[in-house]
C-alpha positions in Angstrom: 0.0 0.0 0.1 1.4 3.5 -0.9 2.0 6.1 1.8 -1.2 8.2 1.2 -3.4 5.0 1.0 -1.9 3.9 4.2 -2.6 7.3 6.0 -6.1 7.2 4.9 -6.6 3.6 6.1 -5.0 4.4 9.6 -7.4 7.7 9.7 -10.5 5.5 8.6 -9.7 3.1 11.4 -9.5 5.9 14.0 -12.8 7.4 12.8 -14.3 4.0 13.4 -13.2 3.9 17.1 -12.9 7.6 17.9 -14.2 9.0 21.2 -12.9 12.2 22.7 -12.3 12.1 26.5 -9.8 14.3 28.3 -7.2 12.2 30.0 -4.3 12.6 32.5 -1.2 13.2 30.3 0.8 11.1 32.8 -0.9 7.9 31.6 -0.3 6.3 28.4 -3.5 4.5 27.3 -3.3 1.0 25.7 -5.3 0.6 22.5 -8.0 -1.3 24.3 -8.3 1.6 26.8 -8.3 4.1 24.0 -11.1 2.1 22.3 -13.2 1.7 25.6 -12.7 5.1 27.2 -11.5 7.4 24.4 -8.7 9.9 24.6 -7.6 13.5 24.0 -5.4 14.9 21.2 -2.3 13.6 22.9 -3.7 10.0 23.2 -4.8 10.0 19.6 -1.4 11.4 18.6 0.3 8.6 20.5 -1.8 6.1 18.4 -1.0 7.8 15.1 2.6 8.0 15.7 2.8 4.4 16.7 0.9 3.3 13.7 2.9 5.2 11.2 6.2 4.2 12.8 5.3 0.6 12.5 4.8 1.0 8.8 8.3 2.6 8.7 7.3 6.2 8.1 8.8 9.3 9.7 6.8 11.2 12.3 7.0 14.5 14.1 4.8 15.4 17.0 3.7 19.0 17.0 2.7 20.5 20.3 0.9 24.0 20.1 0.5 26.2 23.2 -3.3 27.1 23.5 -3.2 28.9 27.0 -1.7 28.3 30.4 -0.8 24.8 30.7 -3.2 23.8 27.8 -1.7 22.3 24.6 -2.9 20.9 21.3 -1.1 18.0 19.8 -1.2 16.5 16.5 1.1 14.4 14.2 3.0 14.9 10.9 4.1 11.6 9.2 6.2 11.6 5.9 8.0 9.7 3.5 9.6 10.5 0.0 6.1 11.0 -1.6 4.9 13.8 0.7 3.4 14.2 4.3 0.2 14.2 6.1 -1.0 16.1 9.1 -3.2 13.8 11.4 -5.3 15.6 14.0 -7.8 13.3 15.8 -10.2 12.4 13.0 -8.9 14.7 10.3 -6.2 14.3 7.7 -4.6 16.7 5.4 -2.4 15.5 2.6 0.6 17.3 0.9 2.3 15.7 -2.1 5.8 16.8 -3.2 6.5 18.1 -6.6 
């Protein structure tokens, strides 16, 4: 499967199990806990980062300051074809060239 198809497949899976639930950032949820309880942007970013890394793609976690002690987190994954931003249930694709 090519990079963008893989990214859309991972995103489709997340959409099928997605639940938003604010969680304690000191706790790393297992996939089962994420499916059962849901998670926040950090938890979903952890899932995306792990999934893309398992397929051998490069990832970069982006952490944006929102307000005092509040951050938003999303992941950028890439290879030689381009890159995607994955933010909870949304995906944005960018092709090189």
